[in-house]
C-alpha positions, 0 to 999 in steps of 0.5 A: 369753510364760513359756510360749513360753519354756519350749517344746522347740522355741523353745529348738530354734529359738532354738540352730538359729539361734545355730548357723547365725550361728557357722557362718556366721561361721566357715566362710570365716575372714578372707573378708569380706563386701564384694563384691572384698575378702578380708581373710587373717587373723592366725587363718586364717593360723595355721590354715593353718600348723597343717594344714600342720604336721599333714600334714608334722610340721614348720612350714612356712618363710616361702616356705612360709606364703606358698604356702599363703596364696597358694593359699587366696587363689586357693581364695576368688577361684574360689569368689567367681567360681564363685558368681557365674557360677553355676557352684554351682547343679544341681552334685550334689556340691556340693549333697550336701556342702552338705547334709551342712554341714546335717546336722553343723548339726542334729547338734550340736543333738542332741548337746545333750541328755544323757539322764537314766536315765528316758529310757534305761530309757524306750528300753530298754523299748520295743526290748527285741529290741533288748538282749534276754541269749540263751539260754547252754549249758554242754553236751557232745557226742559227735558220729557220723558217718553216711557212717562208721556208714550203715545201723549208726548208729541202732544204734551210737548207742543203745549208745553213748547208753547207756554215756554215761547210765551213766557220766553226767557222768563220762563222758570223751567225748575218745576217744568217737564220730567226729573232728570240727572243732568242740569237744566241750565248750561253756562258757556258749555263748550260742544264737546262736554254737551256732546259727551252728555246728550250725545252727537245728535242733539249737539249738532241740533243746537248749533243750528238753533236760533237763539232767543226763542224756545224750540223743540223737541229736540231728541238725546239718547234720554227723551225729547228736550225742549230748548233755549239757546241764551248766547251762542259763541262759535268756534275760532282758531286761536291766537297764540297768547292764548295758547302758548303754553299749548303750543309751546308744549306740541312744538318742543315733544315734535322737536324731539322727535324730529331730531331723534330721527335726524341723530339716528339718520346720521348714525345709520350713515356710518353703516352698512345694514343687509337683512339677509333672505331676499334681493337688496333694494334701495335704501341710504347711502352706505347702507344696501336693505335685504327683505 
């Protein structure tokens, strides 16, 4: 018995049952399960009044309160009579809304768990691609427009490159090359952002360039560039402290989806499911699935 009490699944089912009971008690405040009897409690009237005040930014008058109560009673009667007539059956909108409410219950269960740093570190290591820190580059570039230079492009690029190499990192690039929409200098720009502006091919070559000297020409979708890499920070896997908030958000979402699946799997055990039209195939215990 003690082993069962310590089982996480037992706690999951116990919490789920409690939430179902609580949800049933509050989902229709003021109503009674007795046929033909409707009780509008003081608490429910206060709830209606609070909703009115939030919407209209003022408290309702006595006449408006009576209207709110009358409208709710009419809605309650309509709901009960509709269910009695089976009008809720096979209604896509109603079915979808009920499923959403049940999903909210399972999400409440998942929200009860607070992860430890051990949990978050394990998630970080299991999904390194989601949190990888991109390489960053600090560099300057001089652009040459192929349309303007035509057949002289290669010779012009070679002459300008020699001039830049002589000046080194102190070269003033503001008046060199052709006019260009993008910046001439970039400070600690991530590789992904550079790829968006210059293209993947340019970024791939930028990764391989040595630092501290002018190189080129390097092609992009715009033309050719002469490039000076001041500094390059390699990509790496971050420590948890750097990305804790992001990891926590992703862990919480993954946990919610996982608990939702477990929740429905437990409910599924209570049903026998048959899909007509073919031979049965193996499925969960007590579930016969026919394709």
